[in-house]
C-alpha positions in Angstrom: 130.1 84.0 102.6 130.5 80.3 101.8 127.9 79.0 99.6 127.2 75.1 99.4 127.5 74.4 95.6 128.7 71.9 93.1 130.7 74.6 91.4 134.5 74.0 91.4 135.3 76.9 89.2 136.3 80.3 90.8 134.0 82.4 88.9 131.2 80.0 89.2 131.4 80.0 93.0 131.4 83.9 92.9 128.3 83.9 90.8 126.7 81.5 93.2 127.5 83.7 96.1 126.0 86.7 94.3 122.9 84.7 93.3 122.3 84.1 97.1 122.8 87.8 97.9 120.4 88.9 95.2 117.9 86.2 96.2 117.8 87.5 99.7 117.3 91.3 98.6 114.4 90.2 96.3 112.9 88.1 99.1 113.3 91.2 101.3 111.5 93.4 99.1 108.5 90.9 98.2 108.3 90.7 102.1 108.1 94.4 102.4 105.5 94.6 99.8 103.3 92.2 101.3 103.6 93.9 104.8 102.7 97.2 103.1 99.6 95.4 101.4 98.5 93.8 104.6 99.0 97.0 106.7 96.6 98.8 104.3 94.0 96.1 104.2 93.9 96.1 108.2 93.6 99.9 108.1 92.5 101.5 104.6 93.7 105.1 104.4 95.3 107.2 101.8 98.7 107.2 103.3 98.8 103.4 103.4 97.7 103.2 100.1 100.3 105.2 98.6 102.9 103.3 100.5 101.4 99.9 99.2 101.2 101.1 95.9 104.9 102.4 95.8 106.2 99.2 97.0 104.0 97.3 94.4 105.6 99.5 91.8 109.2 99.0 93.0 108.6 95.2 92.9 107.3 95.6 89.3 110.4 97.8 88.3 112.9 95.1 89.6 110.8 92.5 87.8 109.9 90.6 90.9 106.2 90.7 90.0 104.7 90.9 86.4 103.3 94.2 85.3 99.8 92.7 85.1 99.8 91.4 88.5 100.9 94.8 89.9 98.2 96.6 88.0 95.7 94.1 89.4 96.9 94.4 93.0 96.8 98.1 92.8 93.3 98.3 91.3 92.1 95.8 94.1 93.6 98.2 96.9 92.0 101.1 95.0 88.5 99.6 95.3 89.3 99.1 99.1 90.0 102.6 99.5 86.8 103.7 98.4 
């Protein structure tokens, strides 16, 4: 994988490559979280609520979203559940 960077030092180039990989993983996980939330909002059910809640917790534990945002999102989903 070639990363277009200004880095000339070998370790800096490696670090840039790792950053790109990690950013792709983080982006995919946030996208999965958003998809789970949208699926629940389209058809609120206990099973979809658990899936969305789980994906929010995973994003929170990885540091992708703040703990307060995770709590707020889960509370909003819970009120839609009934």
